[in-house]
N, C-alpha and C positions, 0 to 999 in steps of 0.2 A: 571785593573781587579778588580772586587769587592772584598771587604775584606772577604766575605763569601767564595768565590771561592779560595782565597789564603789559608784560614784555611783548606778547604777541601783538596787541593793539598798537604799541609804540612802533614795532617793526613795520606793521601795515601802513601806518600814517607816514613813516619815514620813506617807505617805498613809494607811496602816492605822491609825496612832495617832490621826491627826486624825479619820478616819472613826469610830473607836471613841468618841472624846469627843463628836462630834456625835450619835452614836446614843444615848449616855447622856443627852444633853440631850433628845432626842426622846422617850425612854422616860418622861420625867417627865409627858408628856401622853398616855400610853397609855390607850386606852379598851377594848380587847379583849384579855383574857387577860394584861394587863400587858405586851403585846408589840406591839400594833398601835396607832400614834398618828396623829392627824389632821394633824400637821406633822412631817415627817421631814427635818431639815437635812442629813444625810449624802448624800442624793441630789443636792442642789444642789452640795455640795462635790465629789462624785465627777465630776459632769458638767463643772464648771468646770476641774478639774485635768486631766481627759482631753482637753478641748478645748485647753487651753494647752500641756500637756507631751506629749501623744500617748497612744495606746491601749496602748503598751507598759507602762504603770503599772497595768493592770487587776488584777494580783495584790494590790495594796494594798487595792483595794476588797473583794476576796474575803476577805482576812485580817481586815480591820476588821469586816466583817459577821459572819463566823463568831465572832470574839471577842466581839462585842456580844450575839449571840443564844445563845451556848453556855450561859450560866447559866440561860437561860429555857427551854431544851428545845424540843420535847419529847424529842428524842433527838439524839445527835451526827450521825447520818446526815441527819436532818431539818434540822438546823442547817446542814449543808454544802449541802444542796439549796436551802435558803432563801438562803444566801449566794451560790450560783451565780445565782439569779434576781435578787438585788440587784445583782450585777455585770453581768449581761446587760442590764439596763434602761438604765443610762447609756451602755454601749458601743453599743447599737443606736441610742440617741438621738444620740450623737456622729456615727455613720456617716450617719444621715439628715440631720443639720444640715450636714455637709460637702458632701454631694451637692447640697444646696439653696444652696450658696455662702454659708453663714452667716459673718458677721463679728462678732468678739467685742466690738466697741465699741458694738453695738446702736444705731448712729446712723441706721439705715434701718428703715422700717416692715416691710419684708420680713424683716429679721432677727428682729424681735419676733414676727412671725407664725410664722416657722419655729421659734422657741424654744417657743412655746405648743404647736404641734402636735407637736413632738418630745417635749416633756414628757408630753403626754397620751398619745401613742402608745407611747413607750418605757416609761413607768412602768406601763402595763397588764401588762407582762411580769412585773415583780417582784410586783405585787399578785396576779396569777393564780397564780404559782408559790407565793408565801408562804401565801395563804389555802388553796390546794388541799392543800399539805403538812400544814397544821394539821388539816384535816378528815380526811385520810387517816391521820394519826397519832392520831386520836381525841382530839386536843387541843381540838377544837371540834365542836359538833353540826352536822349538815348544815343545820339551819335557821338557823344563825348565819353561813353562808357569805357571803350577799349583804352583810350588814352589815359583816362583817370585810373583804370585798373592797373595799367602797366607802371604808371608813376607810383601808385600806392604800393604795389608789390615790390617794385625795385627799391623804393625807399626803405620798406621794412626789412627786406632781405639784406640790403647793404648795411643797414644799421646793426643787424645781427652779426654779419661777417666782420665788420670793422670794429664795432665797440665791444661786442661780447668777449673776444680774446683779451682785449686790453683790460676790461673790467675783471675778468677771471684772474688775470695776472696780478692785478692790483689787490684782489682779495687774498692772494697767496703770498704777498710780499713779505709777510712775517716769517715765512719758511726759508727765505733766501739766506744762504750762508755768506754774509758780507765779507768775512775774512778771506774767502776764496776769490773775491772781485778785486783785481789789482788796479793800479792807476792807469795802466795801458788800456784795460777794459773800459774805464771811465772815459778816457780820451777818445777811443774809437767810437763809443756810443754818442758822445757829444758831437763829434764830427759828422757822423752819419745822420743823426737827428737834425742837426743844423742844416746840412746840405739838403735833406728832404724838405725842410721848412722853406728854404730859399727857393727851391724849384717849385713848390706848391704855390707860393705867393706869385711867382712869375707866371705860372699858368693861369691862376685866378685873375690876374690883372690883364691878361691877354698879351703880355710881352713875349711869351714863348708859345708858339703854336703847336709844339710837339709834345703830346702826352707821354710817349714812350721814354722821354728823357728821364723820367722818375724811376724807371725799372732798375737801372744799375744800383741806385742807392738802396732800394728795397731788397734786391737780390743779395747785395754784399752784407747788409745788416742781418738778413735771415741766415745766411750761411756761416758768417763769422761769429755773430753774437746771439743768434737765436731769437726766440719769441720775446724775450725781455726788451729787445730794442726794436725788432721789426713791428711789434704791435703799435707802439706810439707812432712809428713812421707811417704805418698804414692809415692811422687816424688822420694824420696831417695831410697825407697825399690825397686821400679820398675827399677830405673836406675841401681842399683846394680845387679839385676837379669838379666837385658838386657846385661850388660857388661859380666857377666858370660856366658850367652848363646852365645855371639859373640866370646868369646875366647875359648868356649868349655871347660870351667873349672867347677869344682865342680860337681853338679848333671847333667850338660850337657856334660860331658866328654865322648868321644867315640861314639856320636850319629850323625846320618845323619842330614843334614840341616832341612829337613821337620819335622823330629821328634823333633829337638830342638825348631823349631818354634811353634809346637803344644804344647809342654810342657811349653814353655815360655808364650804363650798367655793364656793358661789355668790357669797358676799360677797367672800371672798378672791380668787377668780378675777376678778371684776369690778374689784376694787380694783387688783390687779396689772396686769391688761390695760390699764386706764385709765391707770395711771401710766407703764407702759412704752411704750404706743403714743403717748401724748401727748408723752413725752420724745423718742421717735424722730421724731415729726412736727416737734417744735420744732428738733431737731438738723438735720433736712433743710432746714427753713426757714432756719436760721442759715447752713448750708453754702451754700444757693443764694444767700443775700444776700451771703455772703463772695465767692462766685464772681462774682456780678454786680459787686460793688465792685472786685474784682481786674480783671475784664474792662474795667470802666469806666476804671480807672486805667491799664491797659495801653493801651486805646484812646486815652486822653488823651495818654499818653506818645508813642504812635505818631503821633497827629495832630500833636503838637508837633514831633516829629522830622521827619515828612514836610513839615510847613510850613517848618521851618528848611531842609531839603534843597531844597525847591522855591524858597525865597527865595534860597538860595545858588546854585542852578542858574540862576535868572533873572539873578543878578548876574554870574556867570561867563560865561554865554552871552549876556549883554546882551539878554535877552528879558523883556519885561513882559507882564502879562495885564490885561485890562480888561473891563468889563461896563457896558452902557447899558440902563437901564430905559426902555422906550418910553412907558410910561404916565405916569411922573413926570418923565422927562427926566434923572434922576440918573445920573451916571457914576461908576463905582467903578474906581480904579486900584490895582494892586499897588505895593509900594514901588519896585520896579525900574522900573515904568512912569513914576513921578514922575522918577526919575533920567534916564530916556531923554529927558525933556523939559526937563532941566536944573533941576529943582525939588527941594526938600527933601521927602522922603516925608510925606504926610498934612499938608502945610502949608496946604492950602486946600480948600474944597469945589469940586466939579467939576460941570459940565454939558456938553452937547454944544457950546454956544457957546464955552465956555472951550477945549474941544479944538480947534475950528476956528481960534481966535485964534492958537494956537501952530503951525498949519500954515503953511508958507511961502506968501506971497501968490501966487506963480506957480503953486502946486500946489493951492490951496484950492478952486478951482472943480471941478477934476477929482475931488478927494476927495469933495466934497459930491455930485457927480453919481453917483459909484460907490456911495456909501451909499444914495442915493435909489433907484437901480436895484435894489440888494440887498434893500431893504425892500419894494419893489413886487413883485419877482419871487421873493422868498425865496431868493436866491442866496448861495452862499459866494463870497467875494471875496478877492483878494490884490492889493495895490498897493504899489509903492515910491514914496515921496514924501519931501520935505524938511520938517523942522521947524526953528523958530527958537527958541533958548534965550533966557531973559531977558537974558543978557549979550550977545546978538547972534550967538552961535555957530550955524552951520548944520550940521545933521546929517541923514544919510539913514536912514530907517526903512523896513522891509518889514512892512507891516501886513496881517494876516489877520483876517477877520470871518466869523461865522456867525449867521444869523437863527434864533431859537428861536420856534416857534409852538405854540399850544395845540391842544386837540382840535378846536376849531372852525376852525382854519386861520388864526387871527389872530396876527400877530406881536406877541410880548410883550417881547422884549428881544434885544439883540445882544451876543455875547461874542466875544472874540478875543485875539490876541497881537500884539505888535510887537517887532521885532528891529532892533538898530542894525547897519546894513550899510555904514556910512561907510567903514570900512577896506577892505571888499570892493570898494566902488565905486571907491575911490582906486586899489586894486591893479589893478582891471580897466582903469581909464583908463591907468595906467602900462604895463600889459601891452599894451594896444592901441597906445600910442605906440611901444613897443619892436617890436611886430610890424610896424607900418607903416613903421618906419625900416629894416627889413631889406630888402636888395636881392633876396633870393630869395623866391619865392612859397611861402606857408605855407598848407596846407589841412588842416583837421581833419575827421574823418568818424566816424560812429557804426558800430555793429556791422553794420548793413545796408549800409554803403558810402555813406550819404547825407552830403553835405557839411554840417558844422555850424559851421565856423569858417574865415574867410579873412582875409588881410591885403590892403592896398592893391595890392601887387605881384601877388597872385593875381587880384584883380579886373581889373587892367590886362591880365594875360596871358590869362585865360580868360573874362572877362566876369562876368555875374551867376552866382553859384555856389550860394548857400545853398539847400538843398533839392534840389539836383541830385545825380545819381549820379557818384561819382568815376571810375567806369569810362568815362564819356563823355569825360573829360579825358585819362585815361591808360589806354587799353584794355588795355595789356600788364601793368599793375600787379597784383601779387598782394597784396591787402589783408590777407591772413591771416598774413603773416610779416614780420619786420623785415628791412630791407636797408640797405645803406650804399653810396651813390655808384654805383648801377647806371644804365646808359644805356638810356632808353626813348624812344618816340615820343609826343609830346604833341600835342593838338589845340587850336588857338587858337579865339577867339570866332568868327572868320570862317570857320572850318573848315580853315585851313591847318595843315599838320603842321610840327613843328619838333623838333630833337633836344633831349632833356632829360636832366639828371642828377638822379636821385631817391633820396632817403633816407627811410625810413619807421621811425618809433619808436612802439611801442605804449605807451599810458599805463596807469598803475596805476589801480585803482578810485577812489582818492582824487583823483588828478589829473584823471580824466575824469568826475567826478561832475557837473560843471556842463555842461549841454547834452547829456549822453550821449556825449561825445567819447571814443572808445576808442583812437585813434591819430592821429598828425600826420605829414603828408608834406611834406617840403621839396623844392621843385621849382626847378631852376636851368636857365634857357634857355642852352644851350651852342652856339647857332648861330654866334656870333662865334668861339668857341674852335675849333669844327670848321673854320671857314674858315681860321683861323690855322694849324691843324694841316695842312690841305690845302696851304696856301701853303708851309709848312715842308717838307712831303713833296715838293712839286714842286721846291723849291730844292735839296733833297738829291738828288733824281733828276737834276736838271740838272747838279749837281756831279759825280755819278757818271758821267753821260754824257760830261762833259768829260774826266774821268779815263780813261774807256774809250777815248775818241777819241785821247787822248795815247798810251795804251798800244798801240792799233792802229797809230798812226803810228810809234811806236818799234820795233815788232816786225814788223808786216806790210808797211806801206808801204816801210819801209827795206829789207826783204828783197826785195820785188818790184823795187825800184830796182836792188839789187845784181844780181838775175837779169838785168835788162835790160842792165846794163853787161857782164855775162859774155857774153850773146848777141851784143852788138855787137862784142865782142872775138873771137868765134868759138869761145869755150870752152863748147860745149853741155853737156858732162858736168858741168862746175862749175855751170852754170845750173840743170841738173836737180836737183843736190844742194841748191842754195840754195832752189829752189822747193819741194822736199820738206820741208826744214826750216821754211820759211815756212808751209806748209800745216799741219804739226804744231803750230807755234806758234799759228796761228789757231784750230785745234781746242781747244787748251788754254785759250786766252782764252775761247772759248765755254763750255767746262766751268766755268771760274771765274765767268763772268757768270751762269750758270744754276744754280750749286751750291745756291742757296737755293730754287729752284723746280724740283726734280727731277720733280715730278708735273705735267707739262705736259698740260693738258686740251685736248680738241678745240676748235678755234676760237682758241686762244692764238697760233697761228702764221700768222694771216691777214695778208698784206702789204697796205700801203696802195697800192702800185704795183708793177708787175713788176720783177724784178731784171734788170739789164743792165749789161754792161761798156761798151758804147757806146750810141748812140741806139737805143732799142728799136724793132724793126720787127715788126709782126704777121706771124706765120707760119701761114698757113691749113693746116688739117689736110688732108693729101693723100688722094685717093681710092685705094682699093686697086688695085694694078696688076693687069693682066690675068692674068699668070701668077704667082701667089703661091706661097711655100714652104709646107711642111706646118705651120709654127708661125707664128702672127700675133702682132704686138706693137704696143702703143700707148705713146707717151712723153708723160708729163704733167710739165712743168717750166716755170716762168715765165722761165727764162733761155734766150734764143735760142742762145747759144753752147753751153750744156750740152746742149740738144736736138740741136744739130748734131753734137756729139761722140758722144752716145749713138747717134744714127742711123748715124753712120759705123761705130761698133763693131758694131752689130747687123747692118748690111748686109754686113759683112766675114765674118760667120759663115754657113756653109752651112745651109740648111734653115729660115731665119727671115726673115720679111718684116715691115717696119714698115707698118702700115695706118692710122696716124693720129698726129698731134701736137697737144697742147693746152697752153695757158699758165695755166690756173687750175683749181681743184677742181670748179667747177660744170660746166665743159666736160668734165672727166675723167669725171664721173658720166654725162653725156649720151652721150659717145662709147662708153663701156663698154657702155651699154645698146643702142646701135645696132650696133656692130661686134662685140661679144662676143669680144674677143681672147683668145688663150691666155695671154699675159703682158702685164702693164701695169707699166711702170717709173714709180713715183709719187714726186714730190718732196713735201716736207711744207710748207714755207713758200711759199704762193702767194696771189694776190689772190682775193677773192670767197669762197673756201672753202678752208681748209687741208687738207693731206693726211689728218690724223687725222679730220677731219669727213667727208671724202669716202670714206675707206676702207670703212666698213661699207655706205655707199650703193652703192659700186661693186660690192661682193660681192653685195648684194641685187639689183642690176640685171643682173649677169652672174656667177652662182654659180660657173661653171667657170673663171673667170679667176684666174691666180696673180699676186698683187700683190707686186712686189718694191719695197720702199721704198729709194730712193736719195736720201740727204739729207746736207747738210753738218753737221747736228747730231750730236754725239758719241753713242756708244751709251749712255753713262750717262744721257743726258737722255730720249731718246724710243724707244730700241730695244725695251724691254720693253712700253711702251705700244702701239707699232705691232703687235708680235706678239700681244698680248692682243686687239687689235681685228681680227685675222685675217690680217695680212700673212704671206706665205709665207717671206720672208727680208728681211734688212736689210743694206744695203751703204752704207758711208760714201763720200761724194764725195771725189775726190782719190786714191783707192787705185789699185791696179793694175787696168787694164782686163781683163787676163787672168783675174783672180779673178771678175769679173762674167761673163766668157765661160764659165768653168768651171762657175759656178753654174747658168747657163742650160742647159749641157750636162747637169748633174746632174738638172735638173727635166724636160728634154725630151730623150728619146733620139734624136730626129730631128736634133739639132744636134751637130756634131762637137766634140770636146774634146781638149785637149792639156795635161794637167797637168805633163808632163815637159819642156815647152818652156823656153826660156831665161827667166830672171827677172832683171830689172835690179835694182840696189841700189847703195848708196853703197859706196865703198872703205873697208875696215876700217883701223884703225890698224896701225902696223908691228908692235907687240908682239903684237896679236891675230892678225895674219896669220902670224907666226912660230909661235904656239901651234897654230893650225889646220893649218899645213903639217906640223909635227912629228907631230901626231896622225894626219894623213892617211897620212904615210909609214909609221907604225907599224901602223895599223889596216888599211890596204889590202894590206900585204905578205902576210899569211897567206891571205886568199881568192884573191889573184892567183896566189900560188904553187900553191895547190890547183888552180885552174882550168888553169894551165899544165901541171901534171903530168898531170891527167886528160885534157886535150886531146891531149897527145903520146901518151899510152897508147892512146887510142882511134884515133888516126891510124895507129899502128904495128901494133896487134894487134886492132883493133876487129872485123875480119872473122872472126877465129878465135875470138873470145870468145863464150861462151853468151849468149843473149838476156837471161837473168836478171841476169848480171853487168853487161852494158851498161846495163840499166835502173837498177841501183843506182848506177853511175857517173854517169849522167845526173841522178839525184836529188841526188847530192853536188854536181854542178855547179850545179843549181838553188838549193841551199841557199847555196853560196858567192856566187852572184849576188844572192840576197836579202840576204845579209850586206853585200855591197858597196852595195846600194841603201839599206839602213838607215844605213850609215856616211855615204854621200853626203847622204841626207836630213837626218840629225842635224847634219852640218856646215853644210849650207845654212841650216837653221832657226836654228842658233846664230849664224851670220853676220847673219841678219835681226834677231834679237833684240838682238844687240850694237849694231845701228844703229837700233833702234826701228821696224823695218819688218815686224813680224808682222801680217798682215792676216787678218781673220776674216770668214767668210760665215755670218751668224747665221740659223738656222732654228728654228722651233718643233719640238722633237724629243722624243718619248717615250723617256725614259732607259731604261726597262725593255726596250723593243723593241731599243734600240741595244745593250745589254749581251748580250741573248740572241743577236742576229745576229752579234756579234763572236765569241762562244764557238763558234758553229756553224762559223766559218771557221778556228778554231785546232785542227784535228784532231791535228796533231803534238803540240801542248802537252798536250792532254787524254789522250793515250795514256799518258804517264808520270805525270801528276798529275791525278787526278780533281778536278773543280771542284764545290764545294758552293755552289749558287746560291740566294740568298735575296733575291728581287727582287719588288716589287709592281708594280701597273699604275696608270696615270693620272698619273704624275709627269712633267710637261712642262717643259722649260727652253729658253730661247733660246740655242742654242749653235751652234758650227761642228762638225757631226758628224764631219768628217774629222779635225779636231784632237783632239777628245775620244777618238775611237777610237785615235789615236796615243798619247795619255796612258795609256789603259787597256791597250793592247798592251804598252807599256813596263813598266807595273807587273806585269802577268801574266808577262811574259818574265823579269823580275827574280825574281819569286816562284819560277818553275820553275828558274831558273839556280842560285839559292842554296839550294834545298831538295833533300833526298834523293829519288831516284826512288821513286814509289809514295805519297809523302805528299800529302795533299789540300791544295788551295788553296780558301779560302773567299772568295766575292765576294758582298757584300750591298749593297742600296740602301734607304735610309730618308730620311724628311724630318725636319728639325730647324728649326722656325720657318719662315722664308722661304728656307731653304737645302735643297738635296738633297745627301745625303752618300753617296758610293760608296766602300766600304771593301774593300781587298784584303789578306788575311791569309795568310801562309805559315807553315811550320814549320821555317824555317831556323835558323842559329846566332844570329841577332840582330845588332845593330849596336852596336859598343863605344861607351860614353858619350863617349870622347875624340874619336870621329869624327863625332858627330851634328851638331856645329856646321858641318861642311864638307860635309854630306850632299848639299845641293842646289847646290853650287858647280860652276863650269865645269871640265871635264877632271879631275873628282875620281873616282878609282877606289878610294881609301882602302885601298890595299895588297892589293886583291883579285887573285887569280890568274886570274880569268876574263877573257876578252877583252872589249873595249868601249871606246868613245870617252870615257867619263866625262861625257857630255853628256845622257844620257837623263833623269835626274831634274831637271837644270837646265832642259831644254826643257819637260818636263812641268809644272814649277811655274810657268814663265813663261806657258805656255798657260792654266793655271788662273787666274792673275792677270789675263790679258787678258780673261777672261770675268767679271771682278770676283768670282772665287772664290779658292780656295787649295788647295795640296797640302801635307799635313803628315805627319810620322811620329807617329802617335797613341800607339803603344807598341812596345817592342822588348825582347827578353830571350832567354835560352837556348831558350825554347820557340817563338820565331818573332817576326815583326814584322807590324805593321798600318799601312798607308798609307791615308789618308782624303782623297778628292777632294771638295771642296764647291763647288757651283754654285748660283747664284740660281735660284729657281723662277719660271717664268712662269705656269704653270697647274698646278693640282693637284686 
């Protein structure tokens, strides 16, 4: 059996035995059938135990009741039923008491009231069950039912009211603090208990006929000593009265049983209620007094602690409090207030006059005036003033005051505080000295951008600032973010602007608490620094101009002098070569000078005066001649000599007539609108308005005019800019005049052209001439031999041959002639490149249209090799179309030459950033890795068995580079090769 069950069984049997003993004691007072008594102690015992240890011990009550009543009958069944009623009564009473919130210490009136009603209600169950069983078992006559029920109910209820409090007290005796019980308490308890016992014995023996004589003892013990003493007194008193009622002695003598029971229960009930209620009331009163004392003690401790904290806070914060009674004139200071005035706390009585005596003489009148105004207008005031200590020390105090008025509006007193601000005033003064000693302007402002702090330099620079908006001083400043050393424009007091360097630092909440300042701006006037920087820049530019002048002298002037010497000596060819080299050098100098300013904007090239080799002579624009050619042209150049040369060139061409000459951009726009020429040759650097400014205006005035830019600036600087603005083509001054003539012939079909004419150029070096001669001999031999054979055959047998055969022979002759033309063209181009003489005629060209037109002309190529074309529209570049066609034709010819018949050739066009890329891919055998380094060299055939000069890729790469692009082998392998031509995009 578990230990817990053993303990429960032991408790049940202990309760049963105790209940049985109490029942035997109660049966001594039995009045009905020897079984019903007016005082039944077991009910009080059962209620107390079930309240203290729980309802789970109810079997002990049942066993004890059955054991006590079994000898009395009337039958075992009746005894069990009576026991069940005796058990149900305390169980119901316990349930009712718990629901009422009953506390077993009976220290509240509500607990006593609950015990009374619980006893009266619960014990009616045992009385009703017991009396009813006796009548049903014929142990009692029906006429005796009421008397038996009243005795039973009164005995059980009295047992609860008398014995339950005493037993509950006994079960809590271990919680009593014995140290708090004094000898006087023991003496009083002994006297009251002994007196109650003596009176109870006297009543029980019939010697004293007055029951109420016991009341004083019960009342006194309840009020003075509480439940601990009144409970045993109630047990003694009720036992004595019950014995008297049982014996019919004393006040119960000569009365019927029912009357005796009524009198007994009335007296015992009144006695018990008086004792218990009075004890509970006294307990509540003592508890309330204890709570009040505790609260008072706690309040006193808290007030003491708060006072100490307030005093310490005053000392640490150097803040004192004061009060002035306006009726009596008395002034009360805190201890710290005394210290703020340099006095020992509470060392003397104070009044308003004493206070004024300690105020600095220079501040006394102001302090008195502020106090009088506060009293008159009932205002809260705050004032900083000085005080003089007894030892002569001067301190600064910040004094706050409030006027207290009564219900009638009369001022009764003033209260306030004072704080020592000497350190703050000293720090503020030191800070002001530091701020004013700084050479930069310092401006503090609040969250709204209002100026709150300035130093002397700021006042000098901007004038009166406090309360102004900082945006008026620095309109460009972003007050919402920190910055360091940014340059802005500031506005002086007189409205003048100046360059300023500004730094802004936000302040923390603690730093900016005074005055609401949230940020500080440091402003430095950098006018002088800017002037110094400008002077330095001018000196640097002057130095650069000197260097440039020296370089021009060393390279250009010396070259021109050498050319003059050659002309004087009659060596015109050498003079031409010298002049060409000098021109190339001058162009390179221009490129070097402008390498940092590639993006020349319209207006940058306006001259201060016209360019001239000799004294400038104005050249009026001629009127159009009577018989003009189909193409009209205007020349716009500020150099008289250049205009003369261009006019001579144009007039030498059939089909073109010069209708005007001008020397500046403004006149160029005007004459274009008046004459509307077909072509306008436009210089860029001119007085009044440069060519880049005039170009869009000319096109707007004469939309049909083709503008050809003829300038001494290199292509790297302005060619793309001119083409973007609408120029038809770009030609560098100093190049071959035949190039310009051919360009005009390309643009206007009415003008004659001769691309195959003689071209001048410098003589190559001896080793280069040997290479070219050897290559010519080798490459010209085969086509010449073929032409010779075919010509002889046609002369001998042409008349007898079928027409189809003659046609095929003529086709073979045409192919040999084209081969000769390509060889001659490659050799000529190679010669020019070796001497730096490759000229380009740049035009805005749609690359997609160029590729499609080229493929349309290569019918022989596309017969054996289908071309896969992947070309988009709208990619425009500033190129020489003739030269780019030459490159593409070479790439496509190589792709067909080195690929098996029937294999496709892929040609694609795409953009990559600012470049256009044209890729040509074949399916040939690829290029061995050991040959790739020599792929673009001169006269390199890399062991190929196919015929060729070995100059095609070399010429193509040089043409790409002349366009500021490139030609590369992107990839190569057994499956084929891909060459990529990249060109700068002008428009896309």
